C-alpha positions, 0 to 999 in steps of 0.5 A: 477513498479509492485511488486509481491509475489505469484501473480495470473497470470490471474490478473497480466496479466490484470494489466500489459495490463492496464499500458503498454501503459501508461508508457515508461518502466515497471519493475516487482519486484518479492519477491521470489514467488514460481511461478516466472517462470510464471511470467517471461514467462508472461513478455516475451510477454510485450514489454519493460518489465524487471523483477528483482527477489529478492532472497527471500521474503524480504518484500514490502519495499525492493521490492519497493526500488529495483524498485525505484533504477531501474527507477532512474538509467534510468533518469525518472521523475515520478514513478508509483508504483502498486501491482499485483492486481491493474489495471489502467483505460485507460489514467489514468496517463496522466489524473492525470498528466494533471490535476496536471499541471493545479494546481497553481505552488506552489502546483504542485511544492511541491507535491511529491506523487499523489495517484490514486483513486477508486472513492469510496463514502465518508464514512458513519456514524459519526465515520467513517467520524470522522476517515477520517477527521484525514487523510485529510490535505486540499482540492485543486480542484480535489485533496485531500492533505492527510497524506498518501495514499496507495502505489498501484496506486502512481505516485511518483516524482523520485527526492524524492528518493534521501532523502526518502526510503521505510521502509524495517524493517516494512516488510509489512503493513504501509510502504506506511504510513511511506513513505508518512510521510517521504515525508511530513517531507521533506517538500513535499505534498501528494495528492490523485486524487479524480476521479476513475482511478484504480481498486484496489482489497482489500484482502480477504472479508467476508460476515458478519451480518453487511455486507462485511468486509475485512478479514486479517490473524493473521500475517497481524494483528500482522504487522498492529498492530506493524507498526501502533503503532510505527507510532502512537508513532512517531506522523505519524498516528492518534491514531483513525486510528490505533484503527479503523484498529486493532479493526475492523480487530480483531473483524472480525478475531474473528467473522470468527474464533470463540470465541476461537480465541479471546485469540490468536488474543489478544496475537498477538495484544499485541505482536504487541504493544510490538514490536512496542514500542521497535522497534523490526521490521523485519519478525516475521512469527513464532508468528502468525503460530497458529493464521493464520490457520483460513481463508486463 
């Protein structure tokens, strides 16, 4: 399945072309995009593709659940989850499943989620390695067992959805972290294949004096803080990972938007922590309207 929201049509075409020959069927679940007619026209040219349109932007969790239900109803064993920016390398799906079949029986049977990889080099610097180590459970040949993997580029056993669902209340951000934590609570494993098998585009990046950095709007900083804090409290996200994300993204936001944005960003983080602690979830667009007017 591919989840879309206001997608770049040219990039979405690349994504669909990369996956069309690797899977039995494709469903695109659109989260209330204004250009959904263009998405529908693009899908009309893709053999065997279906289009599920949500009435409004219900969040990434709701879209993923709708796509999962679509596939499960058709009796498929594995589901591939992609976002609108992730293109697969040729033969990626068959390569990952083939290598998984070569793993010991106990590992193969207990694995419910296999994430693909961009094949990035290991993080550099003691602090970054310290953070990354907290997410790694074990090494298994070409696979790394992890606490979580990003949703885009995941192969998920369909049987998992009988007991685990994507958290719709999170709306966006850390939906994948929560899903992987629930999979592990159900006694299953989450693996990441280490060889490069996908081209995953990050959000906006900016060039700072310390090099290129990921830039997120104020609303995203709020959701990352809120949902991340709730996961820390639940024991599903290491505190060091939460601090890395919130402090790192906040510093980039302030550096890009100027010193006057510091207070607005601090308010978003504080509100995110408060809402996460009190489990006040769902969309909160009004909180970050003023703080999101910087870079878009």
